[in-house]
N, C-alpha and C positions, 0 to 999 in steps of 0.2 A: 395455509402454510406460512410460517413466520420467516422473515428475511432479516439479514444483517448486512451492514455495509462495513467492509474492512478497508481502512485507509492506512497506508504506510508511506512514510517519507524517509528517504535514505539517500546516501551518496549515489550520484548517477553512474559511477564506475561499476556499481553492483547490479545494474539493471538487467543485463543479459543473463547473469546467473539466476536472478530472481524469476525472470520470465521462464527460463528453462525448468526451474524447480516447480513452479506453479503448473506448468503444462504437464510435468511428470505426474502430479497428483490429480490431474483431470480438471483443473479449473477451466471452465468453458469460455471465459472472457474477462477482460480487465481494461481499464482506462489508465493511460499513462500521460502525465503532464509534467512539464519541467517546472521546477520551483526554485526560488532564490530567497533565502532568508537565514535566520538564526534562531536558536532556542538555547538549550543548555550549552551547546557547543558554539563558540564564536571563532570565526576565522580571523585572527589578529593580523594575518598577512595581507588581508584584503582591506582596501580603504574603508569600506562600509561594514566590515566585520561579518559579512554574509557569505554563505556557501551555496554552490550550485548543487541542487538535489533533484530528485524526481518524486512525484507523488503517484502512487498506484492505488486505484480504487476498484474494489470488487464487490458486487452485489451477489449474495449467496444465501442458500438456505441456512437457517440459524445453526443447525447442528454441524455444518461444515466450517463455520467461521473460525473456531479455535484451531483446527488443523491448518487452515490457510495462514493464520497469524503465526503459528509455530513454524511453518515452512519458511516464511519470510524471515523470521527472527534467526532461525538456524543458518540460513543462507548468508545473511548480512553480518551477523554477530562477530565482532572482533574485541569486544570489551572496552570500547572507547566511547567517550561522550559524543563523538561524531557518527556513531552507528545509526542514529535516527530514532523513529518512534512508530508505533502501531496503535490504532484505535479501532475498536469494534463498536458500532453504533446500531441501535434498533432502527428498523425501517417500518414506518407505519403503514405504508401502502406501496405496492410494487405492481407495475403493469408493463407489458410490452406494447409499444405504440401500435404495432401491426395488428394487435387484437382489440384496439379501441373501437367501441361501438358494437362489439359482438355479444 
């Protein structure tokens, strides 16, 4: 089975909406970390031009990755440079640690 890693970085104010939307489509798990940085959007009101965001990472079957990315994009989209980004990456190998050695 082929896997993908969906990574999304977006404003932390949208996290609750994204979590709920992903649970609604049956995403079984995700990792959320706080992020601080800048890309296309720079926060000129902050001394370091950076914004507080969150990074959501989801490992999923390859065929589910586009639906997950679309769900995140639809939930966060406001048409602004500060909306964030989504990347879908191939995963060469995937294992659950609990199954190691079996």
